[in-house]
N, C-alpha and C positions, 0 to 999 in steps of 0.2 A: 244560658247564663254563664257557661264556662266555669272558671274557677273563682269568679267574683263572689265576694261575700257581702252581706247586708249589715250596715251599721246604722242603728237607730240612736240618735243623739237626743236625749230627753233632758230638758232643763226643768228641774223640780221647782215647786213653790210659786208658780205664777199667781199673782194677786196678793202675795204676802205683804208687799209694800210697793208703792208706785215706782221708786227708783229701781228696785229689783226687777219689776215687770218691764220697765223701759229698756233695761239692759238686755233682757231676753228678747224683746221685740227687735232691738238693733242687731243682735246676732242672727236672728231669723232672717232679717232683710238681706243679710250677706250670705245666706245659705249655709250657715255654720252649725245650726241646730235644726232638727227635723220635727220637734214637737215639744210641748210643755204641758204641765198638769196644773189645773186651777184649784186653788184652795177656796172653796165657797164659804167657809166659816170666817175668813179674814174680813175685817172691816173695810178693806180696800178692794175687795173682789169685784164689786160692781163697777167702780171706776176703771179698774184694770181691764175689764171686758170691754168697756166703752173705748178705751185706748186701742185695744186690739182691733175693734171694728173700724175705727177711724183710720188706722194705719194701713188698712188693706193688706195686711201681712199674710203670706201664705202659711204662716205658722198654724199647725193643728193644735187645738186645745183638748186635752183629756182631763180626767177627774182625779183629784188628789184627796181621797178621804182622810179626814183628820179627827183625832180624838185627844190630841195632846197640846193644842195651841188655841188661844183666844177662847171664844165662848160657843156653845152649841147652838144649833138652830131650833132644837126642840125645847119646849117649856121645861124648866128645871124639875117640876113635879113629876114629869114623865120619865126622867132619866136620873134619879137622885144618886145612883151608884157611880155615875160617870163624871160628876162635877164636885168641886170644892164648895165650902160654905158660901163663897162669894159668887157662885154660879159659873165660874170658869172651869175649863178642863184641867185635870191634873197634869203637871209637866211630865216629861217622858219617864224619869226615874220612878216617880210615884205611880204613874200609870202602869208600868211594868210590874212593880211590886204588888199592886192591887189585882192586876190581871192574873199573875201567877198564884196568888192566894185565893183566886176565884171570888173576889169581892165585887166584881163587876157583873151585872146581870146581862146575859146574852140578849134577852128581849129588849133591853134598853139600848144595847149596841145596835140592834136591828132598827129600832125606832129612829135613832139619830142618823144612821147611815142612809136610811130611806129618805129622811128629810134633806140630807145633803145631795143625794142623787136627784131628787126632784128639783132642788134649787139649781143644780147644774143645768138641767134642761130649761129652766126658766131664764137663766142668764144667757146661755149660749144659743139656745133655740133648737137644740137637738141632743140626743143621748150621747154619752162619751164613746169615742172610738177606741180609747185606751185608758187604762187605769193603773195607778200604783199608789200606795199609801204613804202618808206623811210618817216619817220614822219607821218605814217598812211595816206599817200597821197591817197590811194585807197578808202578812205571814203568820200572825199570831192568832191562835184559836181563841174564840170561835169565829173570827172575822172571815177566814176563807170560805166557810160554809155559808155565812150570811151573804157575802158578796156574790158567790156563785149562784145563789138563789135569786138575788136581786138583779144581777146582770144577765141571767140565763134566758130571759125572755127577749133580749135584743136580737135583731136579725139584720146584719150579721153580728155574731158575738164579738165583743170588744177584745182587744189585745190586753193581756194582763202581764205585768212585769214578773219574770221569774228571777229570783235572787239566788244565784249559785255561781261558784267558781271552783275549779279543781285545785288540788293541793299544790301542784307545781307553780300555779300562778300566785298562790299565797306566799310561796317561798321566794319567787322572783320579783314580786312587786312589794316594796316596803310600805308600811303604814297601816295602822288599825288592824293588825292581823288577827287579834283575838276577836274583835268585833266581826270581822269578815268571816272567820271560821264559824262563829256562833250563827250568823245570818245564813251562811250556806247550809248549816246543819238543819235549822228549822225551815229553811227554804226548800229543802228536798221534800219534806212532808206537804207543805203548801203546794208545791209544784205538782205533786201527784193528784191533789184535789182539783186544781185548775185543769190539769190534763184530762181527768175523767169528765170534767164538764165541757170539754171540747174548746176551751178558750185558747186562741193563738197566743204565742209568746216567744221570747228569746231563748236561745240555747244557753247563753251565759251572760253574766253582767260584769261590767267594768265600772270603776269610778268611785267605789266606796273607800273613803280615806279620812284622815284627820286634817284639820286646817293647815298644819305645818307642811303637809305633803305637797300642797299645790304651790309652794314657793319654789319647787324644783322645776326647772324648765323642761325636764324630760318626763314630767308626770304623765301626760297623756300618751306620749310616744312609747313609753315603757309598757303601759297597759296594752296598747294596740298591737305591739310587736309579739305578745305572747298569749293573748286571750284566744281560746279556741271557740269554734262554733261557726256554723253557716250563717246564723242570725245572732248578732251580738248587740246588746244595748249598752250604751255609755251613759251613765247617770251623771249629771253635773248640776251645779248650783251657782250659776253666774249671776251677776247683777252689778249695778253701780252702788256706791257707798249709800247706805240706807239706814238712817238713824231711827226710823220707825220700828226697826227690829229689836231695839234695845228694850230689855224687860219682857219681850215676847218670845223671841227666838234665840236671843243671845244676850250677853252682857257687853258693856263698853270695852272690856279688855280681854275677852276670851278668844278673840280671833275669828269669831263667827262672821262678822261683817267683812273683814279683810279677806276671808276665804273667798267670798263671792267676787270681790274685785279681782283677786288673783286668778280665779278660774275664768273670769271674763277676759282677762289679758291673755291667758294661755290659749283659749279658744280662738282668739283674734290673730294669733301668730300664723304666718305661712307654714310653719313647721307642723301645725296640727293637721291641715289637709294633706301635707306631704306624707305624714305618718299614716294617715288613712289609706292613701294610695299605695304606699309601700307595703302595707299589710294586706292588700288585696280587697279593700272595702269600697263599697259604693254607699253613700249616704241615702237613706230612704225614710219616709215617714211611717209610723206604725200602721196607718190605714192600708198600706200596700200589702199587709200580711193578713188582713181580715178574710174570713171565709164566708161564703154564701152557699146557697143550695147547689151551686155548680162546682164547689170545691175551692181550694186556696187561690187567692189572687196572686198572679205572677208579679212580684215586686220589681223585677227587672224589665218588664214590658215597656 
C-alpha cells in the first residue's frame, strides 16, 4: 500500500428529501463520494431507495439512525419518552436536554433503533455495511451500547463512524470549534466502546462545520491538508435545493438548504480530487474496511 491513505467520503442524510438524494446519486456517479447513509424514518426514504436501485449507482448505502427528525417507526405507546405530544421526535436541542436529564428511557431507544434497523434491511435488502447517527446520535449514551449489541451479530461487523480530531486540526481549520471540541470529547468514550466491540472505523473525522464555512472554496482542501490518520472519513451533506427540508431539518433562512448546495458545488470542483491526491489519499468505500474471520480486508487491493 506504500504511503497511500484511505479517504472515505460519506454523504449523510440519504432519503431525507428527493432533491437531496438525487444530488448524492449524481456525485456518486462521478466517483466523488464513496457512500451515503439512509434515514429510514424519512417519508421519502422508500422513493429514494427506488431511485438508487433504478440508477444502477455503485453508491454504497449504510444506515443513519435517527431520533431527532420526523416520526418514529415504533408505535407511540411503546416509546412515549422519545416523542412529543404530536407523535414526532423531539428536535435536536430538546432531544439533548432530555437525554442529559435522563428523561429518555434506554429500553425505548432500543425499541426504536431496532425497528429502524429492521426497516433498513427491508428497504435495502441487506444489513448495513456502515453506520453513523443523525446529529451524531451514535456517540450519546446509551446509544453506543445499544448499537453495539444490535449490530454485533452481523458478520462481518459494520464500519461505525468515529468522531474525533486532534487539537491542532481544531486550531488550523476554522468553524464550529466548540461543537467539534465537544464531539471529539464524547467521541473518545464512544470510540472505546466500538473498539471493544471490534467494529472497524476511521482514525479521524473531517467535515464537521457550520453552514457559513462551506462558502469558502478552500473548505475541503484545508481539512485534507492537515487531518491525520491512515483511514480518514470526510463527512459531507451535499444535495440540490430541497424545499422539503423546511420545517423538518432547517428553516427557510438559516442556511441549512444552501449549505447542501454549496457542498455539492465544492465536491464537484476539480480542486477537490486534486486536494485528495496532494494529501496522499485514495478514495474508498467503507466496505473495504470490513473484517471477516480471515481478518481485515485490504482496501488497497
